[in-house]
C-alpha positions in Angstrom: 107.0 330.5 124.0 108.3 333.8 124.4 110.4 336.3 121.5 112.7 339.1 122.4 114.6 341.0 120.2 118.1 341.4 120.6 119.8 344.5 121.4 120.0 346.4 118.1 117.0 344.9 117.2 118.8 343.7 113.2 120.5 341.5 111.9 123.9 342.0 112.9 122.7 341.0 116.6 123.8 337.4 114.8 127.1 337.2 116.3 129.9 337.6 112.8 127.7 339.7 110.8 128.0 343.4 109.8 126.1 345.4 107.5 126.6 348.3 105.6 125.0 350.5 102.6 125.4 352.9 100.1 123.3 354.5 98.2 122.9 357.5 95.3 119.2 359.5 96.1 119.8 361.0 92.6 119.8 357.7 91.6 116.8 356.5 93.9 118.9 353.1 94.4 121.5 351.5 96.2 123.1 348.3 97.6 123.2 346.6 100.9 126.2 344.3 101.7 126.1 341.5 104.6 129.8 340.2 105.8 130.7 337.4 107.2 133.4 338.2 109.7 134.2 334.4 108.9 132.4 332.5 106.0 129.2 331.1 106.9 127.3 328.1 106.1 124.7 329.1 103.6 121.5 328.0 101.2 118.8 329.7 99.5 115.2 329.7 98.8 113.4 331.8 95.6 109.4 331.6 95.6 108.4 334.4 93.1 108.3 333.9 89.7 110.5 336.9 88.5 114.0 336.1 90.6 117.2 338.3 89.7 120.3 336.4 91.4 123.8 335.5 90.9 125.5 332.4 92.7 122.4 330.7 93.9 122.8 327.8 92.2 125.9 327.3 94.2 124.0 326.9 97.3 122.0 323.8 96.8 122.5 321.6 99.6 124.2 319.4 97.1 126.7 321.2 95.7 130.5 321.7 96.9 130.6 325.0 98.3 129.3 325.2 102.2 130.2 328.7 102.8 129.9 332.2 101.4 132.2 335.3 102.5 129.3 338.1 102.0 125.4 338.8 100.1 125.1 341.7 97.8 121.4 342.9 97.7 120.6 345.8 95.2 118.4 348.1 93.5 118.7 348.3 89.6 117.2 345.3 88.0 119.7 342.9 86.1 122.0 345.9 86.1 122.2 345.8 89.9 124.1 342.3 89.8 127.2 344.4 88.9 126.8 345.0 92.5 128.2 341.2 93.5 131.4 342.3 91.9 131.9 345.4 94.0 131.6 343.3 97.1 133.8 340.7 95.6 136.2 343.3 95.0 136.4 344.2 98.7 136.5 341.1 99.9 139.3 340.5 97.8 141.1 343.1 99.1 140.5 341.7 102.4 142.2 338.2 101.8 139.0 336.3 101.9 137.5 333.7 99.5 137.0 329.9 98.7 140.7 328.7 98.2 141.4 327.1 94.8 144.5 325.9 93.3 146.6 328.6 95.0 143.9 331.4 94.7 141.3 332.9 96.6 137.8 333.3 95.4 135.4 335.3 97.3 131.8 333.7 97.1 129.3 336.5 96.8 125.6 335.4 96.1 123.7 338.1 95.2 120.0 339.2 94.4 118.4 342.7 92.7 115.2 344.1 92.6 113.5 346.1 89.8 113.2 350.3 90.8 114.2 351.5 87.6 110.9 353.3 87.6 110.5 354.9 90.2 111.1 358.2 89.9 114.9 357.8 90.0 117.7 359.5 87.3 118.8 356.3 85.5 120.7 357.6 82.7 123.8 356.8 83.9 125.6 356.3 80.7 127.5 353.3 79.9 128.2 351.7 82.8 125.7 351.2 85.6 126.9 352.7 88.9 126.3 349.4 91.1 130.0 347.7 90.9 131.2 351.1 93.0 127.9 350.7 95.3 128.6 347.5 96.1 132.3 348.3 97.1 131.2 351.3 98.9 128.5 349.1 100.9 130.8 346.3 101.5 133.4 348.8 103.1 131.1 350.9 104.9 129.6 347.6 106.7 129.4 347.4 110.7 127.3 346.1 113.8 125.3 349.4 113.1 122.9 350.7 110.1 120.3 352.2 109.0 117.1 350.7 107.9 114.1 352.7 105.4 115.4 354.5 102.6 118.3 353.5 102.7 120.9 350.9 100.8 119.0 348.2 98.2 115.7 349.5 99.7 116.9 353.5 98.7 113.9 353.1 95.8 111.9 350.0 96.9 108.1 350.2 96.3 104.8 348.5 97.3 101.0 348.4 96.3 100.7 352.1 97.4 103.0 352.7 99.4 107.0 353.0 99.5 109.0 349.8 100.4 112.6 350.0 102.3 115.1 347.9 104.1 113.9 346.5 106.9 115.5 344.3 109.9 115.2 342.6 113.1 116.0 340.1 115.5 115.0 337.4 118.0 116.4 335.9 120.7 115.3 332.7 122.0 114.7 331.4 125.2 117.8 328.7 124.4 120.1 331.9 124.0 120.2 331.1 120.2 119.4 334.6 118.0 117.6 334.8 115.0 118.2 337.8 112.5 116.7 339.0 109.5 117.2 341.6 106.5 115.2 342.4 103.7 114.6 344.9 100.7 110.9 345.5 100.1 109.4 346.0 96.9 106.7 343.8 97.0 104.4 343.8 94.3 101.8 343.2 96.8 100.7 344.8 100.3 101.9 345.7 103.7 99.1 347.1 105.0 95.8 345.9 106.0 93.3 347.1 103.0 95.0 350.3 102.8 94.6 351.3 106.5 97.9 352.1 108.6 98.2 348.6 109.9 100.5 346.4 109.1 99.4 342.5 108.0 102.9 341.8 110.4 101.5 342.9 113.6 100.5 340.3 115.3 104.5 339.2 115.1 105.4 342.8 116.2 107.2 343.6 119.7 106.8 346.5 121.6 105.8 349.3 118.8 108.6 348.8 116.5 106.5 349.3 113.4 103.7 352.1 115.3 102.1 349.6 117.9 99.1 349.9 116.0 98.0 346.1 115.9 95.4 345.0 113.3 92.3 347.1 112.7 88.8 345.5 114.6 86.9 344.7 112.9 88.7 344.0 109.9 88.0 346.1 106.9 86.0 344.4 104.2 88.3 345.5 101.9 91.0 343.4 103.5 90.9 340.1 101.4 91.2 342.5 98.2 94.0 342.1 96.0 95.5 345.6 95.6 98.6 345.8 93.9 101.1 348.4 92.3 100.2 346.2 88.8 100.5 349.9 87.3 103.5 349.6 87.4 104.8 346.4 86.9 106.3 344.5 84.5 107.9 340.8 84.6 110.9 340.9 87.0 109.4 344.3 88.5 108.6 343.5 91.9 110.4 341.8 94.2 111.1 341.1 98.3 114.5 340.0 98.7 115.9 338.8 102.1 118.3 337.1 104.5 117.5 335.2 108.0 120.9 334.4 110.1 121.2 332.6 113.1 124.5 332.2 115.3 123.3 328.5 115.9 125.3 325.7 113.9 123.5 324.4 111.1 124.0 322.2 107.8 123.5 324.0 104.6 120.4 321.6 104.1 119.4 322.8 107.4 119.9 326.5 106.2 117.8 325.9 103.2 115.0 325.1 105.8 116.0 328.2 107.4 115.2 330.2 104.2 112.0 328.1 103.6 110.8 329.0 107.1 111.6 332.8 106.8 109.2 332.7 103.5 106.5 332.0 105.7 107.5 335.8 107.1 106.5 337.2 103.6 103.2 335.5 103.8 102.5 336.9 106.9 103.5 340.7 106.2 102.7 340.9 102.3 99.6 340.2 100.7 99.5 338.5 98.0 103.4 337.1 98.3 105.2 335.1 96.0 103.5 336.3 92.7 104.8 335.3 89.1 106.2 339.3 89.3 107.9 339.0 92.2 111.2 337.6 92.8 110.9 337.0 96.3 113.8 335.2 97.5 115.7 334.4 101.3 119.1 333.4 102.0 119.5 331.7 104.9 122.8 332.1 106.9 124.4 330.2 109.8 127.4 331.8 111.2 128.2 328.9 114.1 129.0 331.0 116.5 126.7 328.8 119.1 127.6 325.0 119.0 124.5 324.0 120.1 123.1 320.7 119.1 119.3 321.6 117.9 116.6 319.0 118.7 113.6 318.3 116.7 111.7 320.8 119.3 114.2 323.2 119.3 114.4 323.2 115.6 110.8 324.0 114.9 110.7 326.9 117.2 113.7 328.3 115.4 112.0 327.8 112.6 108.7 329.9 113.5 111.3 332.4 114.8 112.5 332.7 111.2 109.1 333.3 110.3 108.1 335.7 112.9 111.6 337.8 112.6 111.2 338.5 108.8 107.6 339.2 108.8 108.6 342.1 111.4 111.9 343.1 108.9 109.3 343.8 105.8 107.0 346.0 108.4 109.7 348.1 110.2 111.1 348.7 106.8 107.8 350.4 105.2 107.5 351.7 108.5 110.6 353.3 108.3 110.9 354.7 105.1 110.7 358.8 104.4 109.6 360.8 101.4 111.9 362.6 99.4 112.0 364.9 95.8 110.2 363.1 92.8 108.8 360.2 94.5 106.5 358.4 92.6 104.4 357.2 96.4 104.3 358.2 99.7 105.8 357.1 102.2 103.9 355.0 105.6 105.6 357.8 107.8 104.1 360.7 105.5 101.0 359.3 104.5 99.8 358.7 108.3 102.0 361.4 109.9 99.0 362.7 112.0 98.2 359.1 113.2 94.7 359.2 112.4 94.6 359.1 108.8 93.3 355.3 107.2 93.0 354.3 110.9 
């Protein structure tokens, strides 16, 4: 099968989605809001051992609400769950929400990552700033947005490198679009054996994260388990993301989409899904295309979900930039001369 990126190579190539970021350089943290222009069918799959979430039980296929209004991804550990309240406030002001008993309740699932120990100033006083950051992220939502050290990825870290916010898109031969958005804060590594080469290299399109391919031969240390365990505590690491499509899916099929996207985690991060990660993927279907998927087309869709997520993870780390007070280097700083770790 032949995959190509959408015109932006962002999740917003999926019709019906907008994304906004809000972050604080002093805090070294932030929020990313994924806003559905109209309610979108959604589900979720959690495979990490230390998740931090809001409204994920509601997304089980057997529960009542079929569609959501937005998703909040945030730094800040459990404090960051306040970001969903900010996104919810923005959606309420816009007249959005699930109607019940004469009231509208915006449905905003959320997931957080741990970035408290990244060198930022977390002395925020009585209340954490994430509700306001969430509101601002939703207000900033548009079809274009920045990746790298932005939004929920502003303070993210991986094993030996800064993490970041990544996104990518794929247009299938049948015209269906798949998009991924991910905040990469993994306990594991996104590069092979400490080299500049990304584990996700086999899925790269063009040179979207440097075009370096895989090292040949693979270094002897490629299969060593290298982590950031010096910093890690339970709940301290997470890769959280959204996989979306403009296809029409049931809630159960949206969950299958999220499950498939976790294969992208495994292709791009080593190790992934550890007991210290909160690895999670939300699956979204905007239904802008009315295609009825055959079994074969469904397999292609799910394969694209994995490949697109792997690319988004690498792009997030590739796009990260160094800042004052960082405790780990950015990929672009460590290999800025194009030769180190080759």
